[in-house]
C-alpha positions in Angstrom: -14.5 -6.5 18.9 -12.0 -9.1 18.5 -10.1 -10.3 21.8 -7.2 -11.2 20.1 -4.0 -8.7 19.5 -2.9 -8.9 15.7 0.2 -10.5 15.3 0.2 -11.1 11.7 -1.4 -13.4 8.9 -0.5 -16.7 9.3 0.8 -18.7 6.6 -2.0 -21.3 6.8 -4.6 -18.5 6.1 -2.8 -17.6 3.2 -2.4 -21.2 2.3 -5.8 -21.3 2.5 -6.5 -18.7 -0.1 -4.0 -20.6 -2.5 -6.1 -24.0 -1.9 -9.0 -21.8 -2.8 -7.7 -20.8 -6.0 -6.9 -24.2 -7.2 -10.3 -25.9 -5.5 -12.6 -23.4 -5.8 -15.4 -25.8 -4.3 -17.9 -25.8 -1.3 -16.4 -29.2 -0.7 -12.7 -27.3 -0.3 -14.2 -24.4 1.7 -16.0 -26.9 4.1 -13.0 -29.1 4.8 -11.0 -26.3 5.6 -13.5 -24.0 7.6 -11.8 -24.5 10.6 -8.4 -22.9 9.1 -10.5 -20.0 7.1 -11.8 -18.9 10.8 -8.6 -19.3 12.6 -5.9 -18.5 10.7 -7.8 -15.7 8.3 -10.9 -14.3 9.7 -9.6 -14.3 13.4 -6.1 -12.1 12.4 -8.5 -10.2 10.1 -10.9 -9.1 12.7 -7.7 -8.0 15.0 -6.0 -6.2 12.0 -8.7 -4.1 11.2 -8.9 -2.8 15.0 -5.3 -2.4 15.1 -5.2 -1.0 11.7 -8.0 1.7 12.3 -6.4 3.0 15.2 -3.3 3.2 13.3 -4.8 5.0 10.5 -6.3 7.6 12.7 -3.2 8.3 14.1 -1.5 8.7 11.0 -3.9 10.9 9.4 -4.7 13.1 12.2 -8.4 12.3 11.7 -10.9 10.6 13.9 -13.4 9.7 11.3 -11.7 6.9 9.7 -14.0 4.1 10.0 -13.0 0.2 10.9 -15.4 -2.4 11.6 -13.7 -5.6 12.6 -16.6 -7.7 11.2 -17.3 -9.5 7.8 -19.5 -7.2 5.9 -17.9 -4.5 7.7 -14.2 -4.0 7.0 -13.9 -7.3 5.8 -15.5 -8.2 2.9 -17.4 -11.6 2.1 -15.3 -14.6 0.6 -18.4 -15.6 -1.2 -19.2 -14.4 -4.7 -22.5 -13.0 -5.7 -22.8 -15.0 -8.8 -26.3 -14.2 -9.6 -25.6 -12.3 -12.5 -21.9 -13.6 -13.3 -21.1 -16.1 -16.1 -18.1 -16.9 -13.5 -20.2 -19.3 -10.9 -17.2 -20.2 -9.0 -18.7 -19.6 -5.4 -15.6 -18.1 -3.8 -12.7 -15.1 -4.4 -9.6 -16.3 -3.7 -8.3 -13.0 -2.2 -9.2 -11.2 1.1 -10.5 -7.4 0.9 -10.5 -5.2 3.5 -11.8 -1.6 3.5 -11.5 1.4 6.0 -13.4 4.9 5.0 -14.3 8.2 6.1 -18.2 9.4 5.8 -21.6 8.9 7.0 -22.2 6.0 4.0 -20.9 2.7 3.5 -17.9 1.2 2.6 -17.2 1.5 -1.4 -20.0 4.6 -1.2 -16.9 6.7 0.7 -13.5 7.7 -0.1 -11.7 4.8 1.6 -8.1 3.0 2.6 -8.7 -0.4 0.6 -6.4 -3.6 0.8 -6.5 -6.9 -1.0 -4.5 -10.0 0.4 -3.6 -12.8 -2.3 -1.3 -15.7 -2.0 1.0 -14.1 -4.7 0.6 -10.0 -4.4 -0.8 -7.0 -1.9 -2.6 -4.5 -3.4 -3.2 -1.1 -1.5 -4.7 2.0 -2.4 -6.6 5.0 -1.7 -9.6 7.3 -3.0 -13.1 6.8 -4.6 -13.5 3.6 -6.6 -16.5 5.1 -8.1 -19.0 7.9 -7.9 -22.5 7.4 -7.7 -25.1 9.0 -10.3 -25.6 12.2 -7.8 -21.9 12.8 -6.8 -20.8 12.2 -10.5 -21.8 15.6 -12.0 -20.5 17.4 -8.7 -17.1 15.8 -9.3 -16.8 16.9 -12.8 -17.8 20.8 -11.8 -14.9 20.6 -9.1 -12.4 18.9 -11.7 -13.1 21.7 -14.2 -12.7 24.4 -11.3 -9.2 26.1 -11.9 -8.6 26.3 -8.2 -10.1 23.1 -6.9 -9.2 20.6 -9.6 -5.5 22.3 -9.5 -5.6 21.1 -6.0 -6.9 17.3 -7.3 -4.0 17.5 -9.4 -1.4 18.7 -6.9 -2.5 15.8 -4.4 -2.4 13.2 -6.8 1.5 14.6 -7.7 2.3 14.8 -3.6 0.8 11.3 -2.9 3.0 9.5 -6.3 6.0 11.7 -5.0 5.6 10.2 -1.5 5.1 6.8 -2.2 7.8 6.8 -4.9 10.1 5.0 -2.1 7.6 1.9 -2.5 7.5 1.7 -5.8 4.9 2.6 -8.8 1.5 3.8 -7.9 -1.3 3.9 -10.7 -4.0 6.5 -11.0 -7.3 4.4 -11.6 -11.0 5.1 -12.2 -10.8 6.1 -16.1 -14.0 5.1 -17.3 -15.2 7.4 -20.5 -13.6 7.3 -23.6 -14.2 11.2 -24.2 -14.9 14.4 -22.3 -18.5 14.7 -20.9 -20.6 16.5 -22.6 -20.6 20.5 -21.8 -16.7 20.1 -21.2 -14.1 21.7 -23.6 -12.6 18.6 -25.3 -9.4 20.4 -24.8 -9.8 21.3 -21.1 -6.7 21.1 -19.3 -7.8 18.2 -16.7 -9.7 16.3 -19.5 -8.2 13.0 -18.5 -9.3 13.5 -15.3 -12.8 14.4 -16.7 -13.1 11.2 -18.3 -12.5 9.5 -14.5 -15.9 8.1 -13.0 -13.8 7.5 -9.8 -10.6 8.8 -8.5 -8.1 6.7 -6.6 -4.5 5.5 -6.6 -3.3 1.9 -6.3 0.1 0.2 -5.0 0.8 -3.1 -6.2 3.5 -5.3 -4.3 4.3 -8.5 -6.7 4.9 -10.6 -3.6 3.6 -10.4 0.1 6.0 -8.6 2.2 8.2 -10.6 4.5 6.2 -8.9 7.6 2.5 -10.4 6.4 2.7 -12.9 9.1 4.0 -10.2 11.5 2.5 -7.0 13.6 4.9 -4.9 11.6 2.0 -5.5 8.5 0.4 -3.0 10.1 2.8 -0.5 9.9 3.9 -1.7 6.4 0.2 -0.8 5.2 0.0 2.4 7.5 3.2 3.9 5.9 1.8 3.5 2.1 -1.5 4.6 3.3 -0.2 7.6 4.8 2.1 8.6 1.3 -1.2 8.2 -0.5 -3.3 10.0 1.8 -3.4 13.5 0.1 -5.5 12.3 -2.6 -8.1 10.8 0.4 -7.7 14.3 2.4 -8.8 16.3 -1.1 -11.9 14.1 -1.3 -13.4 14.4 2.4 -12.5 18.1 1.9 -14.3 19.0 -1.0 -17.5 16.3 -0.9 -19.7 15.8 1.5 -19.9 12.0 2.5 
């Protein structure tokens, strides 16, 4: 558990990420390790604690999981370059995830956040279904009642978030409707999804990012998008 109360992400921490974008090297990281620890990871742990409790209150669900540690709700900054052509060692952003289910992080419906020096990305839903759950997702989408409920949840979430800006439905992966489903199915577009999540992007970091008000800023947007999250945990066993 973090011993500090969250009072925002200091400018020094965000500047560290900007510097990493310009000089993505171990030398830069090592030279600025104290800033990374004190102005980024320290506040991140406190943010996860406070945000987890805020999400439980806003959704009314005690099962929202928040782990205030790297490789928990805080993603590692180190990149896995083993199978990538891009050999830069670090990400130039910090990612967070709060999930619901017995699985781990991305294997469950989640609330996610990305901090960058230039924008804030926030979303809710299932990034991608595994091979076992994808067929079940298609069956549910094709079902008249449950599939219609998904459409309603997406529409409700978008309407809720309209005051904050554009929300994008993401997760489309396949070019054609999967075999066994009619090409003109009323939810053909959703049947092409390998995941289903709603994403909001703020093209500039919010004014409250360096204050405790960032918890409410994120919480209000996640609460607006929650109908999709609620649909997922209602229709699937994670």
